[in-house]
MITORPA-574379 format. One record per residue (C-alpha): x, y, z. Coordinates in steps of 0.001 Angstrom, whole numbers, always signed. Example, Ala and Ser with C-alpha at 12.3 -4.5 7.8 and 13.67 -1.06 7.14 Angstrom:
BEGIN
         x         y         z
    +12300     -4500     +7800
    +13670     -1060     +7140
REM end
This chain:
BEGIN
         x         y         z
    -81215    +10018    +25124
    -81389    +10007    +21296
    -84124     +7798    +19880
    -81710     +5496    +18033
    -79819     +4797    +21262
    -83039     +4124    +23185
    -84202     +1775    +20424
    -80884       -69    +20432
    -80960      -553    +24197
    -84517     -1804    +24013
    -83498     -4207    +21248
    -80666     -5552    +23421
    -83015     -6329    +26295
    -82727     -5601    +29993
    -81240     -8673    +31703
    -78113     -9154    +29568
    -77822     -5382    +29504
    -76742     -5495    +33162
    -73534     -7284    +32151
    -73109     -5057    +29125
    -73567     -1910    +31196
    -70952     -3160    +33656
    -68464     -3241    +30795
    -69494       +19    +29172
    -69854     +1816    +32499
    -72371     +4389    +31266
    -75211     +4978    +28842
    -73995     +8476    +28073
    -72594     +8658    +24534
    -71735     +4944    +24457
    -73719     +1812    +23615
    -72556     -1561    +22277
    -71346     -1437    +18707
    -72842     -3831    +16173
    -71082     -4447    +12862
    -73020     -6004     +9995
    -70068     -7316     +8024
    -71719     -5763     +4976
    -72131     -2381     +3326
    -74056      -988     +6301
    -71943     +1035     +8698
    -71353      -147    +12245
    -74050      +979    +14667
    -73333     +2399    +18110
    -69951     +1972    +19767
    -67561     +4094    +21718
    -64790     +3721    +24281
    -62670     +5939    +26436
    -59010     +6410    +27304
    -57437     +8250    +30196
    -53646     +8192    +30004
    -51120     +9879    +32245
    -47415     +9549    +31463
    -44260    +10869    +33109
    -40755    +10305    +31850
    -37668    +11175    +33898
    -34189    +11001    +32432
    -30789    +11531    +34004
    -27449    +11299    +32207
    -23792    +11978    +32917
    -20742    +11769    +30652
    -17003    +12366    +30918
    -14438    +13072    +28245
    -10652    +12688    +28464
     -8106    +13834    +25867
     -5130    +11488    +26044
     -2600    +11911    +23298
     -4168    +10707    +20075
     -7134     +9302    +21972
    -10389    +10981    +22944
    -12007     +8776    +25584
    -15699     +9210    +26386
    -17737     +7381    +29010
    -21336     +7917    +30012
    -24380     +6592    +31817
    -28111     +7195    +31340
    -31093     +6255    +33485
    -34755     +6597    +32523
    -37932     +6068    +34519
    -41137     +5882    +32530
    -44385     +5967    +34541
    -47666     +5246    +32784
    -51225     +5107    +34100
    -53132     +3760    +31130
    -56850     +3363    +31700
    -58910     +2301    +28730
    -62049      +384    +27848
    -65685     +1037    +28579
    -66612      -719    +25356
    -68509     -3686    +23986
    -68223     -4691    +20325
    -70250     -7297    +18470
    -70453     -8292    +14832
    -72057    -10679    +12404
    -71208    -11715     +8867
    -72467    -13587     +5831
    -71515    -17056     +7158
    -74722    -17050     +9250
    -76860    -17007     +6120
    -74429    -18704     +3729
    -75255    -22118     +2275
    -71863    -23389     +3448
    -70317    -22159     +6686
    -66786    -23180     +5750
    -67017    -21549     +2288
    -69258    -18505     +2775
    -69397    -17262      -797
    -73173    -16846      -532
    -75258    -15205     +2143
    -75497    -11604     +3239
    -74042     -9827     +6219
    -77058     -7554     +6365
    -79419    -10558     +6392
    -77397    -12009     +9247
    -77732     -8688    +11040
    -81512     -8741    +10630
    -81582    -12222    +12166
    -79710    -10791    +15152
    -76989    -13447    +15281
    -73613    -12494    +16769
    -70536    -14323    +15498
    -67873    -12376    +17382
    -67601     -9963    +20273
    -65507     -8609    +23087
    -65834     -6012    +25806
    -63604     -4446    +28424
    -64397     -2523    +31553
    -62711      +839    +31970
    -59519       -11    +33858
    -55798      -332    +33384
    -52322      -574    +34879
    -50150     +1834    +36823
    -46787      +780    +35480
    -43105     +1622    +35743
    -40519      +882    +33082
    -36885     +1675    +33873
    -33803     +1716    +31691
    -30061     +1769    +32270
    -27504     +2518    +29591
    -23737     +2944    +29702
    -21097     +3411    +27048
    -17379     +3829    +26510
    -15896     +5145    +23291
    -12417     +5838    +22002
    -11825     +8156    +19039
     -8284     +7205    +18044
     -6637     +9658    +15638
     -4013     +7346    +14204
     -2768    +10012    +11819
     -3926    +13265    +10292
     -5694    +11225     +7610
     -7016     +8256     +9565
     -9347     +8147    +12585
    -10640     +4986    +14206
    -13746     +4948    +16421
    -14145     +2054    +18845
    -16841     +1677    +21449
    -19321      -486    +23237
    -22711      +291    +24731
    -24595     -1657    +27364
    -28391     -1565    +27475
    -30476     -2938    +30316
    -34248     -2590    +30131
    -35577     -4433    +33198
    -39051     -5954    +32982
    -41915     -3609    +33627
    -43535     -3623    +37063
    -47116     -2766    +37929
    -47967     -1030    +41187
    -50400     -3725    +42334
    -48822     -6702    +40533
    -51829     -7246    +38294
    -49918     -8397    +35234
    -50345    -11704    +33431
    -48304    -13698    +30939
    -48529    -17028    +29143
    -46676    -19833    +30901
    -45616    -22142    +28066
    -44005    -24667    +30365
    -47104    -25529    +32378
    -48444    -29044    +31844
    -52232    -28827    +31797
    -53650    -32337    +32260
    -56047    -33416    +29534
    -58284    -36328    +30519
    -60851    -37212    +27865
    -64450    -37402    +28981
    -65936    -40795    +29840
    -66790    -42862    +26788
    -64546    -40957    +24409
    -61926    -42868    +22426
    -59595    -42209    +19518
    -61051    -45205    +17711
    -64480    -43556    +17864
    -62989    -40381    +16386
    -61425    -42302    +13505
    -64631    -44181    +12846
    -66654    -40935    +12752
    -64119    -39345    +10424
    -63891    -42428     +8216
    -60124    -42749     +8577
    -57794    -45451     +9879
    -54358    -45421    +11431
    -54458    -41671    +11914
    -51644    -40360    +14093
    -52725    -39484    +17608
    -52442    -35805    +18605
    -49638    -34847    +20979
    -51958    -33990    +23870
    -53436    -37469    +23751
    -50034    -39157    +23648
    -48588    -36989    +26429
    -51696    -36667    +28555
    -51388    -32900    +28777
    -51313    -29653    +26809
    -48717    -26952    +27295
    -49526    -23506    +28632
    -51876    -21483    +30774
    -52412    -17890    +31902
    -50088    -16931    +34773
    -51128    -14266    +37301
    -48413    -12348    +39124
    -48647    -12118    +42897
    -50272    -15540    +43089
    -48978    -18524    +45017
    -47832    -20160    +41792
    -46256    -16988    +40357
    -45126    -14830    +43304
    -42774    -12580    +41307
    -43389     -9060    +40018
    -42282     -9555    +36423
    -44261    -10786    +33422
    -41215    -10818    +31186
    -37754    -12370    +31255
    -34733    -10213    +32167
    -32122     -9802    +29446
    -28848     -8673    +30990
    -26370     -9359    +28186
    -27239     -6636    +25722
    -23786     -5397    +24786
    -23536     -3412    +21576
    -20036     -3130    +20061
    -19405      -397    +17510
    -16538      +400    +15173
    -16076     +3185    +12671
    -13323     +4560    +10460
    -12761     +7841     +8609
     -9885     +7776     +6127
     -8804    +10657     +3928
     -7644     +8770      +855
     -6757    +11925     -1074
     -6809    +15636      -184
    -10482    +15953     -1140
    -11646    +12348      -872
    -12844    +10690     +2339
    -13890     +7115     +3025
    -16229     +6432     +5956
    -17356     +3038     +7194
    -18960     +1689    +10318
    -20624     -1269    +11980
    -22622     -1518    +15168
    -25362     -3356    +17014
    -28427     -1468    +18193
    -30745     -2965    +20798
    -34367     -1961    +20330
    -36925     -1273    +23050
    -40294     -2472    +24294
    -40922      +681    +26345
    -44322     +2092    +25426
    -45473     -1097    +23707
    -49237     -1419    +23971
    -49232     -4895    +25514
    -46742     -3991    +28227
    -47799      -407    +28689
    -51550      -833    +28509
    -54347     -3289    +29080
    -55907     -4093    +25704
    -58126     -6775    +27228
    -57925     -5696    +30878
    -57056     -9121    +32237
    -56082     -8472    +35820
    -57461     -4944    +35833
    -61189     -5120    +35250
    -64057     -7235    +33969
    -64038     -8321    +30351
    -66039    -10460    +27957
    -65094    -12735    +25113
    -67706    -14232    +22789
    -67536    -17412    +20769
    -65290    -16897    +17736
    -67382    -17644    +14639
    -70600    -17643    +16673
    -71270    -21352    +16214
    -70145    -24368    +18232
    -71125    -26872    +15523
    -69758    -25630    +12187
    -72758    -23504    +11317
    -75651    -25758    +12333
    -76685    -23376    +15107
    -75777    -19818    +16109
    -76696    -19532    +19808
    -75349    -16012    +20371
    -77568    -13050    +19618
    -77179     -9323    +19904
    -79808     -9327    +22620
    -78106    -12123    +24548
    -74469    -12565    +23459
    -73475    -14259    +26748
    -76053    -16993    +27461
    -76032    -17785    +31181
    -73124    -15415    +31551
    -70764    -17684    +29602
    -67945    -15578    +28203
    -68063    -12979    +30946
    -64929    -12891    +33132
    -65044    -10808    +36308
    -61941     -9212    +37729
    -59571     -8209    +39179
    -59429    -11804    +40436
    -59443    -11327    +44168
    -57243    -13933    +45806
    -55108    -14421    +42669
    -56654    -17781    +41946
    -54824    -18949    +38812
    -56941    -22077    +38366
    -60214    -20170    +38650
    -59036    -17590    +36126
    -58013    -20186    +33566
    -61241    -22105    +34061
    -63154    -18914    +33252
    -61125    -18375    +30071
    -60904    -21799    +28431
    -63038    -22643    +25452
    -62459    -19242    +23932
    -59732    -17225    +22268
    -57121    -15489    +24363
    -54026    -13320    +23988
    -51305    -12793    +26585
    -47743    -11525    +26725
    -45106    -14129    +26091
    -42581    -14566    +28925
    -39831    -14261    +26316
    -41179    -10947    +24967
    -38138     -9330    +23433
    -37197     -5987    +21883
    -35001     -7400    +19122
    -31828     -5874    +17753
    -30271     -4826    +14479
    -26892     -4926    +12786
    -26165     -1511    +11273
    -23606     -1392     +8446
    -22457     +1673     +6539
    -19839     +2379     +3859
    -19436     +5592     +1889
    -17131     +7760      -220
    -17227    +11545      -376
    -15388    +13688     -2922
    -15145    +17460     -3208
    -14676    +18991     -6640
    -13755    +22649     -7155
    -13300    +25206     -4437
    -14910    +28230     -2870
    -18285    +29242     -4303
    -17817    +26779     -7156
    -17267    +23677     -5062
    -19425    +20566     -5315
    -19523    +17561     -3010
    -20288    +14152     -4518
    -21144    +11223     -2289
    -21924     +7545     -2677
    -23095     +5452      +244
    -24240     +1917     +1049
    -26058     +1007     +4258
    -27781     -2030     +5678
    -29953     -2582     +8740
    -30472     -6227     +9551
    -33131     -6805    +12225
    -33029    -10015    +14216
    -35205    -11591    +16926
    -37927     -9010    +16299
    -41141     -9324    +18362
    -44040    -10989    +16535
    -47391     -9315    +17204
    -49426    -12428    +18026
    -46823    -15119    +17610
    -47312    -18339    +15682
    -50351    -19449    +17686
    -49932    -21806    +20636
    -52850    -23904    +19432
    -51704    -24296    +15820
    -50012    -27521    +14763
    -46691    -26590    +13129
    -46677    -27438     +9421
    -50361    -28345     +9618
    -50707    -27925     +5849
    -48445    -30859     +5072
    -49434    -32969     +8086
    -53206    -32540     +7867
    -53779    -31301     +4328
    -53933    -34814     +2820
    -57132    -35452     +4812
    -58885    -32788     +2733
    -62587    -32304     +3442
    -62400    -34948     +6189
    -60925    -32250     +8415
    -64412    -30731     +8599
    -66130    -33990     +9566
    -67776    -33741    +13024
    -66262    -36168    +15520
    -66746    -36699    +19282
    -65296    -33929    +21442
    -62776    -35309    +23977
    -63651    -32657    +26573
    -67416    -32520    +26057
    -69138    -31753    +29356
    -66005    -30329    +30969
    -66730    -26762    +29790
    -69976    -25055    +28658
    -71253    -26356    +25336
    -71700    -22826    +23957
    -67942    -22199    +24010
    -65773    -22788    +20978
    -64357    -26089    +22200
    -67387    -27123    +24234
    -69977    -28814    +21937
    -70511    -32551    +21668
    -68790    -32700    +18311
    -65915    -30788    +16767
    -64282    -30887    +13321
    -61799    -33722    +12937
    -59045    -31193    +12191
    -59495    -29596    +15602
    -58477    -32877    +17258
    -54913    -31928    +16343
    -54992    -28586    +18118
    -52077    -28421    +20511
    -54431    -27004    +23150
    -57819    -28732    +23111
    -59190    -26593    +25954
    -58551    -23333    +24074
    -60264    -22199    +20903
    -57259    -20005    +20122
    -54313    -18804    +22176
    -51809    -16228    +20981
    -48711    -14854    +22637
    -47302    -11367    +22240
    -43737    -10441    +21429
    -41881    -13705    +20842
    -38433    -13037    +19275
    -39211    -14635    +15924
    -38938    -11897    +13314
    -36361    -10899    +10728
    -35933     -7802     +8607
    -33293     -6887     +6029
    -32974     -3370     +4667
    -30398     -2489     +2026
    -29920      +945      +511
    -27467     +2753     -1681
    -27555     +6395     -2630
    -25707     +8862     -4815
    -25748    +12535     -3950
    -24474    +15771     -5433
    -24503    +18960     -3380
    -23513    +22552     -4021
    -23656    +24481      -784
    -24842    +28038     -1001
    -22408    +30154     -2939
    -22527    +32248     -6057
    -26176    +32944     -5431
    -27496    +29412     -5428
    -27495    +26035     -3663
    -28451    +22647     -5014
    -28781    +19125     -3648
    -29808    +16047     -5614
    -30154    +12622     -4030
    -31098     +9306     -5621
    -31710     +6300     -3359
    -32139     +2699     -4417
    -33331      +455     -1593
    -34984     -2818      -693
    -36784     -3742     +2529
    -37635     -7370     +3324
    -39399     -8603     +6460
    -41745    -11151     +7942
    -43306     -9751    +11144
    -43183     -5968    +10801
    -42676     -3679    +13791
    -43690     -3835    +17424
    -47430     -3514    +18122
    -48268     -4739    +14618
    -46892     -1660    +12898
    -46198     -2112     +9173
    -47264     -5772     +9260
    -46550     -8018     +6285
    -50017     -7926     +4798
    -53504     -6738     +5670
    -55096     -7967     +8897
    -55387    -11772     +9055
    -52992    -12334     +6160
    -49912    -11035     +7929
    -49617    -14530     +9416
    -48319    -17776     +7905
    -50937    -20013     +6335
    -51903    -23355     +7874
    -49063    -23667    +10373
    -46293    -22889     +7896
    -43237    -21017     +9093
    -42519    -17321     +8716
    -40945    -18044     +5349
    -44518    -18145     +4065
    -44873    -14389     +4581
    -41245    -13214     +4305
    -40835    -10885     +1360
    -40728     -7309      +169
    -42178     -5082     +2902
    -45539     -3477     +2262
    -43904       -56     +2778
    -40938      -683      +454
    -40025     +2105     -1975
    -37332     +1029     -4437
    -36535     +4331     -6138
    -36539     +7742     -4532
    -35240    +10999     -6030
    -35185    +14270     -4137
    -33677    +17579     -5059
    -33645    +20848     -3147
    -32614    +24136     -4648
    -32486    +27827     -3922
    -31589    +30653     -6258
    -31108    +34384     -5824
    -31842    +36516     -8859
    -28438    +38196     -9611
    -29978    +41653     -9769
    -29848    +44241     -7043
    -27643    +45703     -4400
    -24631    +43514     -3639
    -25315    +41197     -6603
    -23798    +40756    -10057
    -26069    +43290    -11748
    -26994    +46655    -10240
    -24607    +45957     -7390
    -24423    +49688     -6551
    -27553    +51433     -7836
    -26998    +55173     -8172
    -29643    +56735    -10411
    -33310    +56944     -9560
    -34091    +54384    -12277
    -31478    +51957    -10950
    -32767    +52350     -7412
    -36332    +51785     -8555
    -35293    +48675    -10505
    -33388    +47393     -7473
    -36414    +48006     -5254
    -38819    +46161     -7566
    -36678    +43514     -9262
    -33678    +43008     -7017
    -33420    +40656     -4075
    -35925    +38005     -5172
    -35168    +34488     -3958
    -36530    +31215     -5259
    -36449    +27894     -3358
    -38062    +24532     -3878
    -38169    +20816     -3233
    -39073    +18111     -5716
    -39844    +14551     -4662
    -40202    +11638     -7061
    -40526     +8010     -5965
    -41704     +4671     -7202
    -44838     +3005     -5923
    -45244      +567     -3064
    -45913     -3160     -3566
    -49345     -4214     -4725
    -51313     -6399     -2307
    -53806     -9061     -3377
    -55654    -10605      -471
    -58780    -12365      +743
    -61298    -10006     +2371
    -61701    -11706     +5713
    -64058    -11675     +8637
    -62131    -14192    +10729
    -63654    -17536    +11663
    -66469    -18321     +9232
    -65251    -15678     +6779
    -63881    -16042     +3283
    -60735    -18151     +3118
    -61240    -19337     +6697
    -61031    -23103     +6176
    -57873    -23504     +8255
    -59027    -20800    +10659
    -62241    -22702    +11366
    -60422    -25849    +12481
    -57860    -23947    +14578
    -54740    -24274    +12420
    -54175    -20873    +10907
    -55762    -17631     +9964
    -57188    -16487     +6647
    -55565    -18033     +3572
    -54408    -15908      +676
    -55871    -16076     -2856
    -54797    -18426     -5637
    -53425    -17267     -9000
    -55122    -18662    -12084
    -52642    -19883    -14673
    -52815    -18465    -18168
    -54186    -15115    -17036
    -52439    -11763    -17082
    -52154    -10606    -13480
    -52675     -6944    -14251
    -53097     -4450    -17020
    -50889     -1577    -18109
    -52634     +1219    -16334
    -51693     +4486    -14724
    -53001     +5512    -11363
    -55380     +7960    -12999
    -56742     +5455    -15527
    -57577     +2984    -12749
    -59478     +5513    -10637
    -63005     +4515     -9769
    -65330     +6323    -12163
    -62570     +7344    -14594
    -63496     +7599    -18267
    -62266     +4533    -20204
    -61209     +2995    -16899
    -58489      +348    -17005
    -58270     -1912    -13971
    -54885     -2163    -12325
    -55458     -5862    -11589
    -57208     -8557    -13563
    -60122    -10040    -11550
    -59994    -13151    -13729
    -56437    -13890    -12586
    -57282    -14631     -8945
    -59710    -16791     -7026
    -60399    -17794     -3440
    -58779    -20990     -2120
    -60969    -24077     -2325
    -61209    -26753      +333
    -58021    -26948     +2342
    -55627    -25624      -252
    -53584    -22535      +548
    -52978    -19512     -1611
    -49930    -19115     -3827
    -50210    -15333     -3860
    -47306    -13974     -1839
    -47688    -11561     +1039
    -46573     -8920     -1481
    -45589     -8883     -5146
    -41893     -7940     -5276
    -41924     -6493     -8795
    -45506     -5250     -9082
    -45909     -1752     -7770
    -48671      +745     -7319
    -48617     +4216     -8857
    -45559     +6376     -8281
    -45492     +9644     -6387
    -44370    +13117     -7408
    -44661    +16531     -5821
    -43189    +19962     -6503
    -43103    +22546     -3704
    -41944    +26094     -4439
    -41481    +29329     -2535
    -40654    +32857     -3710
    -39739    +35706     -1376
    -38335    +39235     -1386
    -37302    +41776     +1245
    -38406    +45393      +644
    -36265    +47887     +2628
    -38158    +50539     +4630
    -36142    +53720     +5327
    -33136    +51686     +6490
    -31623    +48228     +6013
    -32671    +47251     +9527
    -36322    +47808     +8682
    -37826    +45840     +5849
    -41007    +44104     +4701
    -40705    +40494     +3619
    -43231    +39213     +1077
    -43404    +35438      +748
    -45405    +33122     -1511
    -45308    +29380      -881
    -46956    +26698     -2998
    -47310    +23117     -1844
    -47957    +20694     -4709
    -47487    +23499     -7206
    -48898    +21606    -10190
    -51853    +20204     -8211
    -50851    +16674     -9142
    -53072    +13924     -7763
    -51011    +11009     -6439
    -53124     +7888     -6650
    -52972     +5353     -3829
    -52580     +1616     -4355
    -55475      -257     -5964
    -57962     -2240     -3911
    -56525     -5745     -3670
    -59464     -7504     -1969
    -60592    -10235     -4370
    -64373    -10638     -4702
    -64903     -6960     -3891
    -66615     -4768     -6459
    -63694     -2350     -6433
    -60979     -5004     -6874
    -58316     -3597     -9181
    -59674       -58     -8905
    -58040     +2883     -7179
    -60481     +4510     -4802
    -58279     +6952     -2886
    -55182     +9108     -3119
    -52014     +9474     -1085
    -52244    +12085     +1677
    -55559    +13383      +458
    -55708    +16115     +3093
    -52195    +17372     +2359
    -51965    +16427     -1298
    -54059    +19264     -2720
    -52377    +22397     -3976
    -52006    +24973     -1223
    -50788    +28486     -1864
    -49893    +30762     +1021
    -49199    +34487      +798
    -47578    +36120     +3784
    -46048    +39427     +4754
    -43706    +39975     +7689
    -42450    +43288     +8996
    -38956    +43440    +10529
    -38021    +46475    +12603
REM end
């Protein structure tokens, strides 16, 4: 075993290592990972995946010609089997909040100093395990292409999509039951009056759980007495998708095309249905106290050598006997994520309208086209949901209390769960009294149908198909993409990490805006050109003399082709570099009513400077920052940031690339035998396309550009090749 691994295991100790080893499964090539939250790289780590997938598809269709109608009907069935085993890992981290003067505003301190103290503020581990799942699909359609006249065709159709809930071979799935009433009985001696007195407030509204006597929600285990079914997701059986299209020849060389349809999306292959990110139901797992402190930074009881004191935070599985109560009792007091029963694929409205006009004829013809399209996504699945514990509109309901939200007050459930858990200590911040789920530190649900996206695009295109020795296509696209939740499995989220979520219980309107991947302007043109010299071409079409034949052999037959891409930059992001609970901008996170807040703009300051991507490069001569560090600051107290999830009209550097190829065929004895010489250049002018600037306020590189787009593929590459045909 390498010395550094042996030293790390010795540092971790032997007794708690038994639990850690159970999760990791081996000491070969894997040890717990420890992140410093500083400039020092993460130590250790490792995990494993073993995935087997099989996909079977069967389809049948029929077509009937009936007068002016072409009727098509069809059916498709898919069966997707996945055995997804993953885990064998244990991750721990620390951050500057351990050594900061103020836990709730950790602008001082050092992550490396916290690492040297050995305090853990976050961690999780999963045993190597996973589901053996089956996802089926049924689809049927009927379509009528109605040729009303020689100039007008109408397309009418409807598709039906049924994606039944996934099943698991041994019914080991879980989901979050939002309708369950979990009784909340405050511990003896606790009273709301005592809370108000400790916080120094009067006539404060009582939290819902206290008024109702219960909180909503718990983890549901399939195959149990309470949840005997096989499905962890609702069945949606009304997914009909009507479609209509029209093609109308307005004039002999002018065609109008338009269409509208609904497309149902899919959850097949989604990580939280297809896999076991936290192995609940499949194997053992561990969850450490979020933030590492049960008392707002007074003590940090978790250490790298003993991150699970007395085994607290370790959850054995696979829950023999399907005891739902026992499982939930082993999970409370910590953070948890489960599939939402209403997990939904979402759908989109697709709209298209275009005109196409041909000018000229034969080799001199051009086709001009203008097109508008829109894709409007609705009920899109939100990665972690809004947070079951977060009080809706907490900013306006609790914000007026200000710093009082941090005041320690008596914990209503003290003594009912271990004191080293997030909601277990004798006192909690006053703001946490308004958590909708006092037994849970955090609870998030996957895939609720909450999201919206709106994509609009228009393009103009001119095309000359190959004729007369050349072809040419030019396309300009103007588009706008707006969204709030991004794609399934947190793809293309609306902001980096923690800041893709609404602040302080606000709605999704807080993050809705120009998508992080939006590109407003895009211009592409493709071209090919044959030099008009040589046999069969305009010049030297029939070489006769030795000189003409030699010229044809050397000069004739060369072809040139290329692609040029020009596009505008993507939106600039300005955000708070976050480490979660106890990190920068974590005031609302710490009291359980949000995630990291965004920065605040300082009035009177220029947001950014006129700078090209090259001028803003780190280390560039006469460097000009892309962003003005003096224009932004971290939120103070319980304010929230006024920086949007993206800046709609502030873009990063644009992108340009020229690719070119040149080739020629050299005949050998006969036309059937020839040698082709080809030269291809990718990024011909070796242009460096700068990436977006670093938008993490407080970082040394804020406003600088430290990387480039597609660095591996963005360098100039020239390839010479010869191919013999015979």
